[in-house]
GUTOR-191947 format. One record per atom (N, C-alpha, C, O, CB): x negated, y negated, z negated; residue number from 1. Coordinates in nm, 3 decimals. Glycine has a CB too. Layout:
// GUTOR-191947
         x         y         z     i
         X         Y         Z   NUM
...
This chain:
// GUTOR-191947
         x         y         z     i
     0.903     0.209    -0.956     1
     0.786     0.147    -0.925     1
     0.750     0.011    -0.810     1
     0.767     0.070    -0.703     1
     0.723     0.257    -0.889     1
     0.712    -0.127    -0.775     2
     0.735    -0.174    -0.660     2
     0.627    -0.152    -0.554     2
     0.510    -0.149    -0.591     2
     0.762    -0.298    -0.679     2
     0.653    -0.139    -0.444     3
     0.551    -0.155    -0.344     3
     0.561    -0.323    -0.316     3
     0.652    -0.400    -0.345     3
     0.583    -0.051    -0.203     3
     0.407    -0.353    -0.235     4
     0.429    -0.474    -0.213     4
     0.357    -0.460    -0.094     4
     0.246    -0.407    -0.099     4
     0.396    -0.574    -0.314     4
     0.405    -0.503     0.018     5
     0.322    -0.517     0.166     5
     0.300    -0.615     0.244     5
     0.396    -0.689     0.268     5
     0.364    -0.452     0.253     5
     0.213    -0.635     0.286     6
     0.150    -0.758     0.346     6
     0.068    -0.703     0.474     6
     0.028    -0.589     0.497     6
     0.047    -0.839     0.233     6
     0.054    -0.841     0.562     7
    -0.008    -0.764     0.731     7
    -0.125    -0.843     0.704     7
    -0.114    -0.928     0.616     7
     0.086    -0.802     0.923     7
    -0.240    -0.830     0.766     8
    -0.338    -0.952     0.803     8
    -0.393    -0.884     0.900     8
    -0.380    -0.762     0.896     8
    -0.447    -1.016     0.694     8
    -0.472    -0.947     1.016     9
    -0.527    -0.935     1.176     9
    -0.646    -1.000     1.130     9
    -0.656    -1.085     1.041     9
    -0.436    -1.019     1.320     9
    -0.775    -0.927     1.234    10
    -0.893    -0.991     1.230    10
    -0.917    -0.965     1.403    10
    -0.846    -0.931     1.497    10
    -1.011    -0.922     1.106    10
    -1.042    -0.996     1.385    11
    -1.094    -1.008     1.567    11
    -1.151    -0.861     1.549    11
    -1.201    -0.815     1.446    11
    -1.247    -1.160     1.632    11
    -1.133    -0.796     1.671    12
    -1.234    -0.675     1.636    12
    -1.348    -0.684     1.580    12
    -1.351    -0.656     1.461    12
    -1.270    -0.611     1.732    12
    -1.453    -0.718     1.634    13
    -1.591    -0.730     1.582    13
    -1.542    -0.778     1.458    13
    -1.645    -0.838     1.427    13
    -1.701    -0.826     1.663    13
    -1.469    -0.798     1.367    14
    -1.473    -0.857     1.195    14
    -1.392    -0.753     1.095    14
    -1.376    -0.754     0.973    14
    -1.381    -1.030     1.177    14
    -1.344    -0.653     1.214    15
    -1.266    -0.531     1.125    15
    -1.355    -0.497     1.013    15
    -1.344    -0.539     0.898    15
    -1.235    -0.383     1.214    15
    -1.434    -0.426     1.054    16
    -1.533    -0.308     0.989    16
    -1.577    -0.413     0.857    16
    -1.594    -0.346     0.755    16
    -1.696    -0.243     1.114    16
    -1.591    -0.509     0.843    17
    -1.638    -0.626     0.707    17
    -1.577    -0.609     0.654    17
    -1.599    -0.550     0.549    17
    -1.648    -0.766     0.695    17
    -1.401    -0.669     0.708    18
    -1.309    -0.697     0.645    18
    -1.276    -0.602     0.546    18
    -1.271    -0.618     0.424    18
    -1.223    -0.722     0.719    18
    -1.253    -0.489     0.621    19
    -1.243    -0.330     0.526    19
    -1.321    -0.277     0.470    19
    -1.307    -0.164     0.423    19
    -1.218    -0.223     0.577    19
    -1.444    -0.361     0.461    20
    -1.522    -0.309     0.372    20
    -1.534    -0.395     0.259    20
    -1.584    -0.356     0.154    20
    -1.639    -0.279     0.424    20
    -1.476    -0.544     0.280    21
    -1.470    -0.582     0.119    21
    -1.332    -0.569     0.032    21
    -1.315    -0.605    -0.084    21
    -1.511    -0.737     0.106    21
    -1.216    -0.493     0.141    22
    -1.133    -0.463     0.076    22
    -1.151    -0.322    -0.001    22
    -1.117    -0.291    -0.115    22
    -1.036    -0.477     0.153    22
    -1.211    -0.256     0.089    23
    -1.282    -0.131    -0.008    23
    -1.364    -0.131    -0.145    23
    -1.341    -0.062    -0.244    23
    -1.377    -0.070     0.070    23
    -1.443    -0.205    -0.131    24
    -1.553    -0.253    -0.264    24
    -1.498    -0.364    -0.338    24
    -1.542    -0.358    -0.453    24
    -1.710    -0.309    -0.214    24
    -1.425    -0.460    -0.324    25
    -1.400    -0.522    -0.461    25
    -1.287    -0.542    -0.436    25
    -1.218    -0.476    -0.514    25
    -1.472    -0.640    -0.516    25
    -1.185    -0.639    -0.320    26
    -1.032    -0.678    -0.372    26
    -0.916    -0.545    -0.395    26
    -0.806    -0.575    -0.444    26
    -0.963    -0.787    -0.243    26
    -0.937    -0.438    -0.368    27
    -0.868    -0.327    -0.371    27
    -0.903    -0.316    -0.497    27
    -0.838    -0.359    -0.592    27
    -0.891    -0.219    -0.276    27
    -1.004    -0.261    -0.503    28
    -1.048    -0.196    -0.654    28
    -1.048    -0.301    -0.780    28
    -1.050    -0.257    -0.895    28
    -1.212    -0.135    -0.644    28
    -1.047    -0.434    -0.752    29
    -1.033    -0.544    -0.836    29
    -0.874    -0.612    -0.910    29
    -0.851    -0.696    -0.996    29
    -1.098    -0.643    -0.746    29
    -0.780    -0.516    -0.816    30
    -0.669    -0.547    -0.913    30
    -0.681    -0.463    -0.998    30
    -0.610    -0.508    -1.088    30
    -0.537    -0.548    -0.871    30
    -0.732    -0.346    -1.042    31
    -0.716    -0.255    -1.154    31
    -0.721    -0.332    -1.220    31
    -0.624    -0.296    -1.287    31
    -0.789    -0.151    -1.187    31
    -0.762    -0.445    -1.282    32
    -0.753    -0.541    -1.378    32
    -0.628    -0.591    -1.412    32
    -0.605    -0.651    -1.517    32
    -0.824    -0.637    -1.348    32
    -0.577    -0.576    -1.359    33
    -0.423    -0.570    -1.364    33
    -0.329    -0.478    -1.414    33
    -0.287    -0.397    -1.330    33
    -0.385    -0.575    -1.260    33
    -0.275    -0.467    -1.552    34
    -0.205    -0.384    -1.616    34
    -0.060    -0.363    -1.527    34
     0.007    -0.451    -1.471    34
    -0.193    -0.439    -1.764    34
    -0.040    -0.245    -1.534    35
     0.092    -0.212    -1.422    35
     0.020    -0.178    -1.272    35
     0.090    -0.119    -1.190    35
     0.213    -0.373    -1.400    35
    -0.110    -0.213    -1.236    36
    -0.125    -0.137    -1.105    36
    -0.139    -0.009    -1.117    36
    -0.208     0.051    -1.199    36
    -0.229    -0.175    -1.028    36
    -0.061     0.039    -1.018    37
    -0.095     0.191    -0.954    37
    -0.167     0.228    -0.885    37
    -0.214     0.340    -0.898    37
    -0.027     0.245    -0.899    37
    -0.212     0.123    -0.755    38
    -0.313     0.139    -0.672    38
    -0.325     0.105    -0.515    38
    -0.377    -0.006    -0.509    38
    -0.333     0.253    -0.689    38
    -0.306     0.141    -0.420    39
    -0.314     0.093    -0.289    39
    -0.319     0.208    -0.193    39
    -0.366     0.321    -0.207    39
    -0.430     0.003    -0.274    39
    -0.252     0.142    -0.078    40
    -0.318     0.199     0.083    40
    -0.341     0.115     0.159    40
    -0.300    -0.001     0.151    40
    -0.239     0.284     0.173    40
    -0.412     0.164     0.247    41
    -0.493     0.094     0.357    41
    -0.468     0.101     0.472    41
    -0.559     0.151     0.538    41
    -0.603     0.122     0.363    41
    -0.350     0.058     0.547    42
    -0.385     0.071     0.683    42
    -0.405    -0.019     0.787    42
    -0.371    -0.137     0.789    42
    -0.316     0.133     0.725    42
    -0.507     0.098     0.943    43
    -0.565    -0.042     0.983    43
    -0.498     0.031     1.129    43
    -0.447     0.143     1.138    43
    -0.772    -0.096     0.957    43
    -0.515    -0.062     1.227    44
    -0.493    -0.023     1.371    44
    -0.507    -0.105     1.483    44
    -0.457    -0.217     1.482    44
    -0.379     0.018     1.386    44
    -0.572    -0.061     1.583    45
    -0.599    -0.151     1.689    45
    -0.528    -0.233     1.781    45
    -0.491    -0.171     1.880    45
    -0.650    -0.100     1.750    45
    -0.494    -0.372     1.779    46
    -0.401    -0.426     1.867    46
    -0.482    -0.494     1.955    46
    -0.565    -0.581     1.927    46
    -0.297    -0.510     1.806    46
    -0.458    -0.456     2.047    47
    -0.546    -0.541     2.187    47
    -0.678    -0.585     2.136    47
    -0.768    -0.504     2.117    47
    -0.464    -0.698     2.252    47
    -0.689    -0.691     2.116    48
    -0.850    -0.746     2.093    48
    -0.834    -0.803     1.941    48
    -0.901    -0.901     1.907    48
    -0.909    -0.890     2.220    48
    -0.756    -0.748     1.861    49
    -0.752    -0.774     1.717    49
    -0.723    -0.620     1.668    49
    -0.690    -0.517     1.727    49
    -0.629    -0.897     1.670    49
    -0.752    -0.658     1.524    50
    -0.722    -0.520     1.409    50
    -0.620    -0.555     1.346    50
    -0.627    -0.652     1.270    50
    -0.835    -0.480     1.289    50
    -0.527    -0.499     1.358    51
    -0.373    -0.526     1.204    51
    -0.423    -0.408     1.096    51
    -0.437    -0.287     1.114    51
    -0.135    -0.463     1.272    51
    -0.449    -0.502     0.957    52
    -0.419    -0.425     0.870    52
    -0.307    -0.461     0.769    52
    -0.268    -0.574     0.740    52
    -0.525    -0.401     0.819    52
    -0.258    -0.330     0.717    53
    -0.171    -0.352     0.611    53
    -0.204    -0.294     0.496    53
    -0.242    -0.177     0.495    53
    -0.053    -0.319     0.639    53
    -0.194    -0.367     0.384    54
    -0.176    -0.318     0.252    54
    -0.023    -0.276     0.230    54
     0.086    -0.305     0.279    54
    -0.223    -0.429     0.151    54
    -0.069    -0.198     0.136    55
     0.089    -0.135     0.053    55
     0.047    -0.101    -0.101    55
     0.016     0.011    -0.141    55
     0.161     0.047     0.136    55
     0.052    -0.238    -0.194    56
    -0.006    -0.196    -0.354    56
     0.086    -0.170    -0.433    56
     0.194    -0.229    -0.422    56
    -0.084    -0.300    -0.433    56
     0.069    -0.102    -0.502    57
     0.224    -0.047    -0.585    57
     0.164    -0.095    -0.766    57
     0.055    -0.092    -0.823    57
     0.263     0.204    -0.558    57
     0.289    -0.130    -0.799    58
     0.317    -0.183    -0.949    58
     0.399    -0.127    -0.969    58
     0.487    -0.095    -0.889    58
     0.344    -0.314    -0.989    58
     0.388    -0.084    -1.144    59
     0.508    -0.029    -1.195    59
     0.590    -0.152    -1.215    59
     0.679    -0.107    -1.288    59
     0.490     0.059    -1.325    59
     0.613    -0.262    -1.199    60
     0.758    -0.400    -1.206    60
     0.675    -0.465    -1.140    60
     0.560    -0.459    -1.096    60
     0.828    -0.495    -1.367    60
     0.809    -0.562    -1.146    61
     0.784    -0.710    -1.113    61
     0.701    -0.804    -1.197    61
     0.642    -0.896    -1.140    61
     0.906    -0.773    -1.105    61
     0.691    -0.789    -1.338    62
     0.591    -0.840    -1.404    62
     0.495    -0.809    -1.379    62
     0.416    -0.900    -1.351    62
     0.591    -0.834    -1.501    62
     0.437    -0.643    -1.373    63
     0.298    -0.687    -1.294    63
     0.260    -0.725    -1.202    63
     0.145    -0.770    -1.200    63
     0.233    -0.633    -1.277    63
     0.343    -0.726    -1.080    64
     0.330    -0.792    -0.940    64
     0.299    -0.975    -0.981    64
     0.208    -1.047    -0.940    64
     0.504    -0.759    -0.836    64
     0.438    -1.015    -1.095    65
     0.379    -1.132    -1.144    65
     0.230    -1.168    -1.175    65
     0.167    -1.266    -1.134    65
     0.437    -1.146    -1.244    65
     0.185    -1.063    -1.261    66
     0.045    -1.095    -1.314    66
    -0.053    -1.077    -1.231    66
    -0.158    -1.092    -1.294    66
     0.008    -1.024    -1.423    66
    -0.083    -1.043    -1.077    67
    -0.139    -1.008    -1.019    67
    -0.136    -1.170    -0.911    67
    -0.231    -1.241    -0.880    67
    -0.095    -0.865    -0.991    67
    -0.007    -1.182    -0.882    68
    -0.005    -1.255    -0.770    68
     0.081    -1.426    -0.861    68
     0.080    -1.531    -0.796    68
     0.100    -1.147    -0.624    68
     0.129    -1.424    -0.970    69
     0.156    -1.552    -0.992    69
     0.298    -1.579    -0.994    69
     0.369    -1.482    -0.965    69
     0.092    -1.629    -0.903    69
     0.337    -1.652    -1.012    70
     0.478    -1.673    -1.063    70
     0.571    -1.651    -0.939    70
     0.670    -1.578    -0.944    70
     0.500    -1.826    -1.130    70
     0.532    -1.718    -0.830    71
     0.558    -1.709    -0.703    71
     0.515    -1.614    -0.631    71
     0.446    -1.634    -0.531    71
     0.528    -1.798    -0.654    71
     0.552    -1.497    -0.672    72
     0.501    -1.325    -0.667    72
     0.495    -1.328    -0.507    72
     0.394    -1.286    -0.450    72
     0.637    -1.178    -0.744    72
     0.605    -1.378    -0.433    73
     0.585    -1.377    -0.311    73
     0.460    -1.414    -0.208    73
     0.421    -1.343    -0.115    73
     0.668    -1.433    -0.293    73
     0.426    -1.495    -0.233    74
     0.311    -1.549    -0.220    74
     0.192    -1.487    -0.140    74
     0.162    -1.389    -0.209    74
     0.280    -1.568    -0.335    74
     0.112    -1.489    -0.038    75
    -0.004    -1.407    -0.025    75
    -0.126    -1.429    -0.098    75
    -0.165    -1.546    -0.090    75
    -0.038    -1.408     0.095    75
    -0.213    -1.336    -0.184    76
    -0.285    -1.364    -0.257    76
    -0.425    -1.308    -0.134    76
    -0.429    -1.203    -0.069    76
    -0.246    -1.301    -0.411    76
    -0.499    -1.390    -0.137    77
    -0.615    -1.381    -0.050    77
    -0.762    -1.431    -0.073    77
    -0.774    -1.553    -0.085    77
    -0.578    -1.438     0.054    77
    -0.897    -1.341    -0.081    78
    -0.994    -1.364    -0.162    78
    -1.071    -1.437    -0.068    78
    -1.083    -1.385     0.043    78
    -1.054    -1.249    -0.227    78
    -1.143    -1.579    -0.095    79
    -1.169    -1.698     0.022    79
    -1.274    -1.620     0.155    79
    -1.302    -1.627     0.275    79
    -1.272    -1.858    -0.069    79
    -1.299    -1.557     0.046    80
    -1.439    -1.487     0.144    80
    -1.356    -1.400     0.302    80
    -1.389    -1.414     0.419    80
    -1.549    -1.318     0.009    80
    -1.251    -1.320     0.248    81
    -1.196    -1.261     0.346    81
    -1.076    -1.319     0.438    81
    -1.026    -1.264     0.536    81
    -1.165    -1.156     0.291    81
    -1.043    -1.442     0.383    82
    -0.970    -1.564     0.435    82
    -1.077    -1.590     0.569    82
    -1.014    -1.563     0.671    82
    -0.956    -1.709     0.305    82
    -1.213    -1.632     0.599    83
    -1.266    -1.643     0.659    83
    -1.271    -1.566     0.780    83
    -1.307    -1.617     0.887    83
    -1.327    -1.654     0.603    83
    -1.223    -1.401     0.765    84
    -1.204    -1.310     0.867    84
    -1.098    -1.315     0.929    84
    -1.101    -1.272     1.044    84
    -1.215    -1.201     0.835    84
    -1.004    -1.353     0.888    85
    -0.867    -1.350     0.914    85
    -0.797    -1.448     1.004    85
    -0.766    -1.564     0.977    85
    -0.810    -1.356     0.801    85
    -0.772    -1.360     1.151    86
    -0.744    -1.465     1.213    86
    -0.585    -1.473     1.191    86
    -0.527    -1.563     1.250    86
    -0.797    -1.458     1.357    86
    -0.524    -1.401     1.125    87
    -0.396    -1.467     1.082    87
    -0.340    -1.374     0.999    87
    -0.391    -1.262     0.997    87
    -0.299    -1.507     1.192    87
    -0.221    -1.405     0.912    88
    -0.171    -1.323     0.824    88
    -0.036    -1.365     0.790    88
     0.017    -1.463     0.841    88
    -0.253    -1.312     0.715    88
     0.042    -1.256     0.665    89
     0.163    -1.293     0.648    89
     0.150    -1.387     0.530    89
     0.096    -1.349     0.426    89
     0.254    -1.178     0.632    89
     0.186    -1.481     0.540    90
     0.223    -1.592     0.390    90
     0.283    -1.545     0.287    90
     0.289    -1.622     0.191    90
     0.318    -1.712     0.408    90
     0.346    -1.408     0.272    91
     0.469    -1.431     0.210    91
     0.478    -1.248     0.202    91
     0.529    -1.195     0.301    91
     0.601    -1.540     0.310    91
     0.439    -1.172     0.110    92
     0.438    -1.043     0.135    92
     0.601    -0.986     0.079    92
     0.702    -1.047     0.043    92
     0.300    -0.978     0.056    92
     0.583    -0.908     0.088    93
     0.766    -0.829     0.114    93
     0.783    -0.729    -0.025    93
     0.672    -0.676    -0.032    93
     0.782    -0.686     0.303    93
     0.870    -0.675    -0.144    94
     0.843    -0.612    -0.211    94
     0.990    -0.488    -0.215    94
     1.100    -0.515    -0.166    94
     0.796    -0.701    -0.320    94
     0.961    -0.380    -0.271    95
     1.037    -0.278    -0.234    95
     1.022    -0.209    -0.370    95
     0.925    -0.224    -0.444    95
     0.992    -0.200    -0.099    95
     1.143    -0.120    -0.399    96
     1.134    -0.090    -0.506    96
     1.111     0.076    -0.400    96
     1.161     0.132    -0.302    96
     1.263    -0.142    -0.629    96
     1.007     0.094    -0.495    97
     0.961     0.269    -0.404    97
     1.061     0.384    -0.473    97
     1.044     0.415    -0.591    97
     0.749     0.341    -0.447    97
     1.144     0.434    -0.408    98
     1.200     0.573    -0.388    98
     1.195     0.658    -0.433    98
     1.260     0.714    -0.522    98
     1.188     0.619    -0.321    98
     1.054     0.699    -0.332    99
     0.988     0.852    -0.301    99
     0.867     0.804    -0.307    99
     0.837     0.706    -0.238    99
     1.020     0.940    -0.154    99
     0.748     0.885    -0.416   100
     0.599     0.870    -0.327   100
     0.595     1.014    -0.279   100
     0.668     1.109    -0.307   100
     0.438     0.823    -0.428   100
     0.459     0.999    -0.174   101
     0.380     1.121    -0.094   101
     0.399     1.222    -0.222   101
     0.480     1.312    -0.200   101
     0.187     1.086    -0.038   101
     0.332     1.222    -0.363   102
     0.367     1.320    -0.386   102
     0.490     1.388    -0.483   102
     0.489     1.502    -0.531   102
     0.275     1.340    -0.403   102
     0.598     1.284    -0.497   103
     0.722     1.327    -0.521   103
     0.752     1.395    -0.383   103
     0.783     1.510    -0.411   103
     0.822     1.212    -0.568   103
     0.756     1.379    -0.262   104
     0.806     1.426    -0.151   104
     0.735     1.560    -0.124   104
     0.797     1.642    -0.057   104
     0.795     1.326    -0.044   104
     0.600     1.595    -0.171   105
     0.540     1.758    -0.179   105
     0.619     1.821    -0.267   105
     0.672     1.929    -0.241   105
     0.384     1.783    -0.233   105
     0.636     1.748    -0.402   106
     0.705     1.856    -0.480   106
     0.888     1.883    -0.448   106
     0.949     1.981    -0.492   106
     0.678     1.807    -0.647   106
     0.931     1.804    -0.387   107
     1.058     1.849    -0.322   107
     1.042     1.967    -0.211   107
     1.120     2.061    -0.199   107
     1.123     1.722    -0.253   107
     0.921     1.945    -0.131   108
     0.890     2.023    -0.016   108
     0.907     2.165    -0.103   108
     0.995     2.249    -0.083   108
     0.729     1.988     0.063   108
     0.824     2.170    -0.183   109
     0.741     2.294    -0.278   109
     0.933     2.364    -0.327   109
     0.993     2.461    -0.280   109
     0.594     2.196    -0.477   109
     0.960     2.303    -0.392   110
     1.131     2.325    -0.439   110
     1.220     2.366    -0.307   110
     1.316     2.443    -0.312   110
     1.209     2.159    -0.508   110
     1.185     2.321    -0.223   111
     1.296     2.301    -0.128   111
     1.247     2.473    -0.072   111
     1.335     2.557    -0.053   111
     1.282     2.133     0.002   111
     1.105     2.505    -0.051   112
     1.066     2.629     0.050   112
     1.063     2.714    -0.121   112
     1.060     2.834    -0.095   112
     0.872     2.613     0.182   112
     1.063     2.703    -0.206   113
     1.063     2.816    -0.304   113
     1.224     2.856    -0.282   113
     1.244     2.946    -0.199   113
     1.012     2.768    -0.477   113
     1.337     2.801    -0.345   114
     1.468     2.839    -0.301   114
     1.485     2.897    -0.171   114
     1.554     2.999    -0.167   114
     1.546     2.734    -0.306   114
     1.426     2.842    -0.040   115
     1.458     2.939     0.068   115
     1.403     3.082     0.065   115
     1.470     3.183     0.085   115
     1.415     2.882     0.189   115
     1.267     3.077     0.036   116
     1.214     3.235    -0.036   116
     1.334     3.292    -0.108   116
     1.392     3.386    -0.053   116
     1.078     3.221    -0.166   116
     1.383     3.242    -0.236   117
     1.441     3.292    -0.315   117
     1.545     3.341    -0.243   117
     1.551     3.464    -0.244   117
     1.463     3.220    -0.413   117
     1.641     3.275    -0.171   118
     1.804     3.341    -0.101   118
     1.748     3.384     0.005   118
     1.847     3.405     0.075   118
     1.951     3.233    -0.057   118
     1.656     3.412     0.070   119
     1.650     3.538     0.157   119
     1.590     3.663     0.097   119
     1.614     3.763     0.164   119
     1.571     3.511     0.280   119
     1.525     3.682    -0.005   120
     1.489     3.782    -0.083   120
     1.563     3.836    -0.149   120
     1.540     3.943    -0.205   120
     1.416     3.761    -0.146   120
     1.685     3.762    -0.158   121
     1.823     3.812    -0.262   121
     1.912     3.918    -0.185   121
     1.954     3.883    -0.074   121
     1.940     3.667    -0.304   121
     1.944     4.038    -0.229   122
     1.985     4.178    -0.172   122
     2.141     4.108    -0.147   122
     2.194     4.024    -0.220   122
     1.968     4.342    -0.298   122
     2.182     4.153    -0.054   123
     2.317     4.119     0.025   123
     2.407     4.253    -0.016   123
     2.378     4.367     0.023   123
     2.292     4.099     0.215   123
     2.507     4.224    -0.091   124
     2.619     4.304    -0.070   124
     2.639     4.426     0.025   124
     2.747     4.485     0.028   124
     2.701     4.224    -0.040   124
């Protein structure tokens, strides 16, 4: 799986509207792309701006290209959203996702189970 990471900033007074666009239209709209696996949206206040980070996940780089085009690192920004952004990354970065949150939870359960089993084994 590929995780695509992008940052954008709005004025504080525009942050809720921008987040609303991401929630209602932009992120759900990517579901039309074969190989799209979902997204995370992160938000934090930074002085008089609000920073947003999107982490979109795709099966592979072919799916990223289906979303972003051949120049797949180029940011894809919905025109109405661009008006609300004070600045943004011109390029997204891409990482191979080696562990997901669900996989980490599974590993924790296995590790916890092993620890319990080791404690219940009788010692000679």
